[in-house]
C-alpha positions as CSV (number, residue, x, y, z in Angstrom):
1,M,0.0,-0.2,-0.1
2,R,3.0,2.7,0.9
3,A,4.8,1.8,-2.5
4,K,1.1,2.2,-4.3
5,R,0.8,5.4,-2.1
6,A,4.1,6.7,-3.1
7,R,3.7,5.8,-7.1
8,L,0.5,7.8,-7.0
9,G,2.4,10.8,-5.3
10,E,5.2,10.6,-7.3
11,C,2.5,10.7,-11.2
12,L,0.7,13.2,-9.6
13,G,4.4,15.5,-8.6
14,W,4.7,14.6,-12.0
15,I,0.9,15.9,-13.8
16,M,1.9,19.1,-11.2
17,I,5.4,19.9,-12.6
18,S,4.3,19.5,-16.7
19,S,1.1,22.0,-15.2
20,L,3.0,24.7,-13.6
21,A,5.7,24.6,-17.1
22,V,2.5,25.0,-19.9
23,L,0.5,27.6,-17.1
24,M,4.4,29.8,-16.9
25,A,4.9,30.2,-20.7
26,G,1.7,32.4,-20.4
27,C,3.1,34.9,-17.7
28,Y,3.9,36.8,-20.4
29,R,2.2,38.4,-23.5
30,Y,3.7,40.1,-26.5
31,T,1.9,44.2,-26.9
32,P,2.5,46.4,-30.0
33,V,5.8,49.3,-30.1
34,H,6.9,51.8,-31.7
35,L,10.1,51.4,-33.0
36,D,11.8,54.8,-31.3
37,E,10.0,53.4,-27.9
38,L,12.6,50.2,-27.4
39,G,15.4,50.5,-25.6
40,P,17.9,48.2,-24.9
41,S,18.1,44.7,-23.0
42,Q,14.3,44.7,-23.9
43,D,12.8,41.4,-25.3
44,V,10.5,41.7,-28.4
45,R,9.3,40.0,-31.8
46,A,9.3,41.8,-35.0
47,R,7.6,40.5,-37.8
48,V,9.4,41.3,-41.1
49,S,9.4,41.6,-44.4
50,L,9.5,38.3,-46.9
51,E,13.1,40.1,-48.1
52,Q,14.2,39.9,-45.3
53,A,13.0,37.1,-44.0
54,E,14.9,35.1,-46.7
55,L,18.0,36.4,-45.8
56,L,16.7,35.2,-41.9
57,G,16.3,32.1,-42.9
58,E,19.4,31.3,-44.4
59,L,20.5,31.5,-40.7
60,E,18.6,30.2,-39.2
61,L,17.5,32.8,-37.2
62,T,13.4,33.3,-37.4
63,R,10.6,31.2,-36.6
64,A,9.8,27.1,-37.5
65,N,6.2,27.8,-38.0
66,N,5.8,31.6,-39.2
67,P,9.0,32.5,-41.1
68,R,8.7,36.4,-41.0
69,I,8.9,36.2,-36.7
70,V,12.6,37.4,-35.9
71,E,12.7,37.0,-31.5
72,G,15.8,39.1,-29.5
73,R,16.9,40.9,-27.2
74,V,17.3,44.8,-28.6
75,A,21.2,46.1,-28.1
76,E,20.6,48.6,-30.1
77,L,18.7,50.6,-32.1
78,L,20.5,53.2,-34.4
79,S,19.1,55.5,-37.6
80,E,18.2,53.2,-39.7
81,T,18.7,50.2,-38.2
82,L,17.8,47.0,-34.7
83,L,20.4,45.3,-33.5
84,L,19.3,42.5,-32.4
85,D,21.1,39.1,-30.0
86,I,18.7,36.5,-31.1
87,S,20.2,33.8,-29.4
88,R,18.8,29.7,-30.7
89,T,20.0,25.9,-29.7
90,K,21.5,23.4,-31.7
91,T,21.6,20.0,-30.6
92,D,24.8,18.3,-31.6
93,G,23.4,14.3,-31.9
94,G,21.8,12.8,-28.9
95,T,21.1,14.8,-25.7
96,R,24.0,17.7,-26.1
97,T,22.4,20.6,-26.6
98,R,24.5,24.0,-27.7
99,A,22.9,27.7,-26.8
100,L,23.8,30.2,-29.7
101,S,24.0,33.9,-29.6
102,Q,24.1,35.3,-32.6
103,R,23.4,40.0,-33.0
104,V,21.7,40.7,-36.2
105,D,20.6,44.0,-38.1
106,L,17.5,44.1,-39.5
107,P,17.1,47.8,-41.3
108,L,14.2,49.4,-40.0
109,H,12.0,49.6,-43.5
110,S,12.6,45.8,-43.6
111,I,10.2,45.8,-40.3
112,L,6.8,45.6,-40.7
113,E,5.7,45.9,-36.9
114,V,7.2,45.5,-34.0
115,E,5.7,44.1,-29.8
116,A,7.6,43.9,-27.3
117,K,7.4,40.9,-24.2
118,S,5.9,42.4,-20.9
119,L,4.6,40.5,-17.3
120,N,1.3,39.7,-17.7
121,G,-0.1,40.9,-14.7
122,W,-3.3,39.0,-14.8
123,R,-1.6,35.9,-15.9
124,T,1.1,36.1,-13.6
125,T,-1.9,37.0,-10.5
126,L,-3.8,33.8,-10.9
127,F,-0.4,30.9,-11.4
128,V,0.8,32.5,-8.6
129,T,-2.4,31.9,-6.8
130,G,-3.0,28.7,-8.4
131,G,0.2,27.4,-7.4
132,A,-0.4,28.5,-3.3
133,A,-3.6,26.6,-3.5
134,V,-2.1,23.1,-4.8
135,A,0.9,23.9,-3.2
136,A,-1.6,24.1,0.5
137,A,-4.4,21.0,-0.6
138,A,-1.1,18.7,-1.9
139,L,-0.1,19.7,2.4
140,S,-3.1,19.2,3.3
141,A,-3.5,16.2,1.6
142,W,-0.7,14.3,2.4
143,V,-0.8,15.3,6.8
144,I,-3.9,14.2,6.5
145,N,-3.3,10.5,5.5
146,S,-0.4,10.6,6.9
147,G,-2.7,10.5,10.7
148,G,-1.0,14.1,11.1
149,E,2.1,12.3,12.2
150,V,5.2,12.5,9.9
151,R,8.2,10.0,11.3
152,T,11.6,11.0,11.8
153,D,13.5,8.1,13.5
154,L,13.1,6.2,9.8
155,P,16.3,5.7,7.8
156,P,16.4,6.0,4.2
157,S,14.9,2.9,2.4
158,D,17.2,2.1,-0.6
159,E,13.8,2.5,-2.9
160,S,14.1,6.2,-2.5
161,L,18.4,6.8,-3.1
162,T,19.2,7.2,-6.1
163,P,22.8,7.3,-6.5
164,L,24.7,10.6,-8.5
165,R,26.5,9.4,-11.6
166,F,29.2,12.1,-12.8
167,R,30.3,12.0,-16.8
168,R,32.7,13.4,-19.1
């Protein structure tokens, strides 16, 4: 019975972690801004002309599902160019990934629309409140199922220990 409860708790833990990851993705929003409002280190999403998208597509710096969208962090706004630092990951055979960053200059005439990334207050509040409620419910269920007693004098079982292995 104890092993069944442990597996159920582990399963619920993974469900909660997955749900939190999905909810956290909704904490940001993109709002349209004018180019003059952009500042250094600001995260933006730009929709570029077809010609510019083709140039960036050769470098694999656009989104796969919409090649005219470029996401990055503003490095500098010059008189005729927007310099963006674009991050992406590259998989080197299997599980090894590398984070790459490349600075790209976008001519202002090729930018059709710019949106700034900002925190969505309503969704963030909902996420934090929901997370606290889930944590309180999980803690309450654990206390109720354990009869209110927490035993700390028990040695750890072999099943609960996970060996650490370091690879070079």
